[in-house]
C-alpha positions as CSV (number, residue, x, y, z in Angstrom):
1,M,12.2,-13.0,3.6
2,K,12.6,-9.6,2.9
3,V,12.5,-8.7,-0.8
4,N,15.1,-6.1,-1.7
5,K,14.6,-6.5,-5.2
6,G,12.7,-4.4,-7.8
7,I,12.4,-4.0,-11.8
8,I,11.3,-1.2,-13.5
9,L,10.2,-1.0,-17.3
10,A,11.0,2.4,-18.4
11,G,10.9,1.0,-22.6
12,G,7.9,1.1,-24.7
13,L,7.5,3.4,-27.5
14,G,5.3,5.8,-25.8
15,S,3.5,6.5,-29.4
16,R,0.1,8.3,-27.4
17,L,3.0,11.0,-27.3
18,Y,4.7,11.5,-30.5
19,P,6.3,13.4,-31.5
20,I,8.1,14.2,-28.0
21,T,8.9,10.4,-27.4
22,L,10.5,10.2,-30.7
23,G,13.5,12.0,-29.0
24,I,13.0,11.1,-25.4
25,S,11.9,8.4,-23.1
26,K,8.1,8.6,-22.1
27,H,9.2,8.2,-18.5
28,L,11.9,11.1,-18.5
29,L,8.9,13.8,-19.3
30,P,8.6,16.2,-16.6
31,V,5.7,15.4,-13.8
32,Y,5.6,18.5,-11.8
33,D,9.0,19.0,-10.8
34,K,10.7,15.8,-11.5
35,P,11.1,13.2,-14.0
36,M,8.1,10.4,-14.3
37,I,10.4,7.9,-13.2
38,Y,11.0,9.2,-9.8
39,Y,7.7,8.1,-8.8
40,P,7.8,4.5,-8.9
41,L,11.5,4.7,-7.6
42,S,9.9,6.4,-4.6
43,N,7.4,3.2,-4.4
44,F,10.1,1.1,-4.2
45,L,12.1,3.1,-1.4
46,N,9.4,3.2,0.4
47,L,8.9,-0.8,0.1
48,N,12.4,-0.7,1.5
49,V,13.5,-2.4,-2.2
50,F,16.9,-0.7,-2.8
51,N,18.2,-3.1,-5.1
52,I,16.7,-2.1,-8.6
53,L,17.1,-2.7,-12.5
54,I,15.9,-0.4,-14.9
55,I,15.2,-2.3,-18.5
56,T,15.0,0.3,-20.8
57,K,15.4,0.8,-25.1
58,P,19.1,1.2,-26.1
59,N,19.0,4.4,-27.2
60,D,17.5,6.0,-24.0
61,L,20.5,3.9,-21.8
62,D,22.6,7.0,-21.5
63,N,19.8,9.3,-20.5
64,Y,18.9,7.2,-17.7
65,K,22.8,6.8,-16.4
66,K,23.3,10.3,-16.7
67,L,20.2,11.2,-14.4
68,L,20.4,8.1,-12.1
69,G,24.0,6.6,-12.4
70,N,24.4,3.3,-10.0
71,G,21.7,4.9,-7.7
72,S,24.4,5.4,-5.0
73,K,23.6,9.3,-4.6
74,F,20.2,7.8,-3.1
75,G,22.2,5.2,-1.4
76,I,20.7,2.3,-3.4
77,K,21.9,0.1,-6.3
78,I,20.5,0.5,-9.9
79,S,21.6,-1.4,-12.7
80,Y,20.5,-1.7,-16.2
81,K,19.3,-3.9,-18.8
82,T,17.9,-3.1,-22.6
83,Q,15.2,-4.2,-24.4
84,K,15.3,-4.1,-28.1
85,K,11.5,-4.1,-28.9
86,P,8.2,-3.8,-27.0
87,D,7.5,-7.4,-26.2
88,G,5.3,-7.4,-23.2
89,I,5.4,-6.7,-19.3
90,P,6.4,-10.3,-18.5
91,Q,9.5,-10.4,-20.7
92,A,10.8,-8.0,-17.8
93,L,11.1,-11.4,-16.0
94,V,12.9,-12.9,-18.8
95,I,15.2,-10.1,-19.4
96,G,15.7,-9.5,-15.5
97,K,15.8,-13.5,-14.5
98,K,19.6,-13.5,-14.0
99,F,19.4,-10.5,-11.3
100,I,16.3,-11.9,-9.4
101,G,18.0,-15.1,-9.5
102,K,15.9,-17.3,-6.7
103,D,14.5,-14.0,-4.9
104,K,11.0,-12.3,-5.1
105,V,10.6,-9.3,-7.2
106,Y,8.7,-6.2,-7.6
107,I,8.0,-5.0,-10.8
108,N,6.5,-1.5,-11.3
109,L,5.7,0.3,-14.5
110,G,7.9,3.4,-15.3
111,D,4.6,5.6,-16.0
112,H,3.0,4.2,-13.0
113,I,2.3,6.8,-10.3
114,L,1.0,5.6,-7.2
115,F,0.8,8.2,-4.2
116,G,-0.8,9.3,-1.1
117,K,-0.4,10.2,2.4
118,K,-1.5,6.6,3.8
119,L,0.4,4.6,0.9
120,N,3.2,4.0,3.5
121,N,1.1,2.2,6.1
122,I,-0.1,0.2,3.4
123,F,3.2,-0.7,2.0
124,D,4.7,-1.3,5.9
125,K,1.5,-3.8,6.1
126,I,2.5,-5.7,2.5
127,N,6.2,-5.9,3.8
128,Q,5.0,-8.1,6.8
129,D,3.4,-10.6,4.6
130,F,5.3,-12.0,1.5
131,T,3.7,-15.5,1.6
132,N,1.7,-14.6,-1.9
133,N,1.9,-13.3,-5.6
134,F,0.0,-10.1,-5.5
135,I,-1.3,-7.1,-7.1
136,F,-2.8,-3.8,-6.3
137,S,-6.7,-2.6,-7.9
138,K,-7.7,0.8,-7.5
139,K,-11.6,2.2,-8.6
140,T,-11.4,3.9,-11.9
141,K,-14.0,6.2,-13.8
142,N,-12.8,4.8,-16.9
143,P,-12.5,1.1,-17.1
144,K,-12.6,0.6,-20.8
145,D,-8.8,1.7,-20.3
146,Y,-7.3,-0.5,-18.0
147,G,-7.5,-4.2,-17.0
148,I,-10.7,-4.9,-15.1
149,I,-11.4,-7.3,-12.3
150,K,-14.4,-9.6,-12.5
151,Y,-15.4,-10.7,-9.3
152,L,-17.8,-13.6,-8.4
153,N,-18.8,-14.0,-4.8
154,N,-16.5,-11.2,-3.6
155,K,-13.6,-13.6,-4.9
156,P,-11.4,-12.5,-8.4
157,K,-12.8,-14.4,-11.2
158,K,-10.8,-12.9,-14.1
159,I,-9.3,-9.6,-15.6
160,F,-10.4,-8.6,-18.6
161,E,-8.1,-6.1,-20.9
162,K,-9.9,-2.9,-21.6
163,P,-13.1,-4.4,-21.5
164,K,-15.9,-2.7,-24.1
165,R,-19.1,-3.5,-21.7
166,Y,-18.9,-2.9,-17.9
167,I,-17.4,-5.6,-15.6
168,S,-16.6,-3.6,-12.8
169,N,-14.5,-0.3,-11.6
170,R,-11.7,-1.8,-10.4
171,A,-8.6,-1.7,-12.3
172,V,-5.4,-3.5,-12.1
173,C,-2.5,-0.4,-11.2
174,G,1.1,-1.1,-12.6
175,L,2.9,-2.4,-9.4
176,Y,3.1,-6.4,-9.0
177,F,4.7,-8.4,-6.7
178,Y,5.7,-12.3,-7.5
179,N,6.9,-15.3,-5.9
180,N,9.9,-16.9,-7.4
181,N,7.3,-20.1,-8.3
182,I,6.3,-17.2,-11.2
183,F,8.7,-18.8,-14.0
184,K,6.5,-22.2,-13.7
185,Y,3.7,-19.9,-15.3
186,L,5.9,-17.8,-17.7
187,K,5.9,-21.1,-20.3
188,F,2.2,-21.0,-20.6
189,L,2.1,-17.3,-22.1
190,K,1.3,-17.1,-25.5
191,K,1.8,-13.7,-27.6
192,S,-1.5,-11.9,-28.0
193,N,-3.0,-9.9,-31.1
194,R,-0.7,-7.0,-30.4
195,N,2.3,-9.6,-30.8
196,E,3.2,-9.2,-27.2
197,Y,3.4,-11.2,-23.9
198,E,0.2,-10.0,-21.8
199,I,1.0,-9.2,-18.1
200,T,-3.0,-9.8,-17.6
201,E,-2.9,-13.5,-19.2
202,L,-0.1,-14.4,-16.6
203,N,-2.5,-12.4,-13.9
204,N,-5.1,-14.7,-14.9
205,L,-3.4,-17.9,-14.4
206,L,-2.4,-16.9,-11.2
207,I,-6.2,-16.1,-10.5
208,Q,-7.2,-19.8,-11.9
209,N,-4.4,-21.4,-9.7
210,N,-5.5,-19.4,-6.3
211,D,-2.2,-18.2,-6.2
212,I,-2.5,-14.4,-6.3
213,K,-3.9,-12.2,-3.7
214,I,-5.2,-8.4,-4.8
215,I,-4.9,-5.6,-2.5
216,N,-7.8,-3.1,-3.0
217,L,-6.7,0.4,-2.8
218,P,-8.9,3.0,-0.7
219,N,-9.8,6.0,-2.4
220,S,-7.7,8.2,-0.4
221,I,-4.7,7.0,-2.5
222,S,-4.3,8.5,-5.9
223,W,-3.5,6.3,-9.3
224,Y,-2.5,7.4,-12.5
225,D,-1.4,5.6,-15.7
226,A,0.8,8.6,-17.3
227,G,0.3,7.4,-20.7
228,T,-1.4,10.9,-21.9
229,F,-0.8,14.3,-22.2
230,E,-3.7,14.8,-20.5
231,R,-3.2,12.6,-17.4
232,I,0.3,14.2,-17.5
233,A,-0.9,17.7,-17.0
234,E,-3.6,16.4,-14.4
235,I,-0.9,14.7,-12.2
236,S,1.4,17.4,-12.2
237,K,-1.2,20.1,-11.3
238,L,-2.5,17.8,-8.3
239,I,0.9,17.2,-6.8
240,S,1.7,20.9,-7.3
241,Y,-1.2,21.4,-5.5
242,Y,-0.5,19.2,-2.7
243,A,3.3,20.5,-2.6
244,K,1.6,24.1,-1.6
245,N,0.1,22.7,1.3
246,N,3.3,20.9,2.4
247,L,2.5,17.1,1.3
248,F,5.3,16.1,-0.8
249,F,5.6,13.0,-2.8
250,G,8.5,11.4,-5.3
251,Y,11.4,13.0,-3.4
252,L,14.2,10.4,-3.8
253,E,16.8,12.3,-1.9
254,H,14.4,13.0,1.3
255,I,12.8,9.2,1.4
256,A,16.7,8.4,1.1
257,Y,17.8,10.5,4.3
258,K,14.7,9.5,6.4
259,K,15.7,5.7,5.7
260,K,19.6,6.4,6.8
261,L,20.4,5.4,3.1
262,I,22.3,8.9,2.9
263,N,23.7,11.2,5.4
264,K,22.5,15.3,5.7
265,N,25.6,16.3,4.1
266,D,24.4,14.0,0.8
267,Y,21.0,15.5,1.2
268,L,22.4,19.5,1.5
269,R,24.8,18.4,-1.9
270,A,21.8,17.3,-3.7
271,I,20.3,20.6,-2.7
272,K,23.4,22.6,-3.8
273,N,23.5,20.2,-7.2
274,Y,20.0,21.2,-8.0
275,S,20.6,25.0,-7.5
276,N,17.6,27.6,-8.0
277,T,14.9,25.1,-9.0
278,E,11.5,24.3,-7.5
279,Y,12.9,20.3,-6.9
280,S,15.7,21.9,-5.0
281,H,13.3,24.6,-3.1
282,N,11.1,21.6,-1.9
283,L,13.7,19.3,-0.7
284,K,14.9,22.8,1.6
285,K,11.2,22.8,2.7
286,L,11.4,19.0,3.8
287,L,14.2,19.9,5.7
288,Y,12.0,21.4,8.4
289,I,8.8,19.5,7.3
290,N,10.1,16.2,7.4
291,E,7.5,14.8,5.9
292,S,7.8,12.8,2.1
293,Y,5.6,10.0,0.7
């Protein structure tokens, strides 16, 4: 069964980026030449997920609608729901229950930036097997900052959230795939000390029931949690470096054009609309290079 539904979480307070995020959603901040949310959106397009729900705060809703509209300029469908207060990642499943219906769904965090030249090959393989719930993991140099997977006999045993002592260097990334049976696990969740429902607890329930698969991403794939100014600057520098070497990531119009979601006139219109900008110049380059990820 083809999966064509995805949810992006673009709410939260973004308190680590105050005072900037007192006035604008973190996921609208620039990462190189485009808004941060373009990167999880590009992941969805590359996964052939074209029906997308964005969950954000009520006071940020108009900004997202102004930026993305209903998704038609990318040949996709975008709808919106609001979350009045941060209540944890699993709440996306509750808020999006009507949107999901009886289908399977991807959940992507709005500050989750995942890219790499061979990532699409991994996505293509995933699209051939939808029998499992699954999550992605990536090696990290800072395991104290993430949900870390403990293995026993090469099998996942448990995920520890920001462990103080070393467990492993395998961090859980912010892209999750869930079968519709995920709803039966939600009733067992309880709020944590942060007064939120935790995605780590949900994934641990799946591990305990042998109902999840973990895909370990290779070193060639870049993954960032863009939650601090330092990381945003680091990501922007890296993506800028790739662009100067004709490797482009996160250009929604070009991905949509390659997938025949929009035509060449739509593409050229986007170039014109963005006028004399870095983003527009890179879209022009992509017409000739024809490589975008």
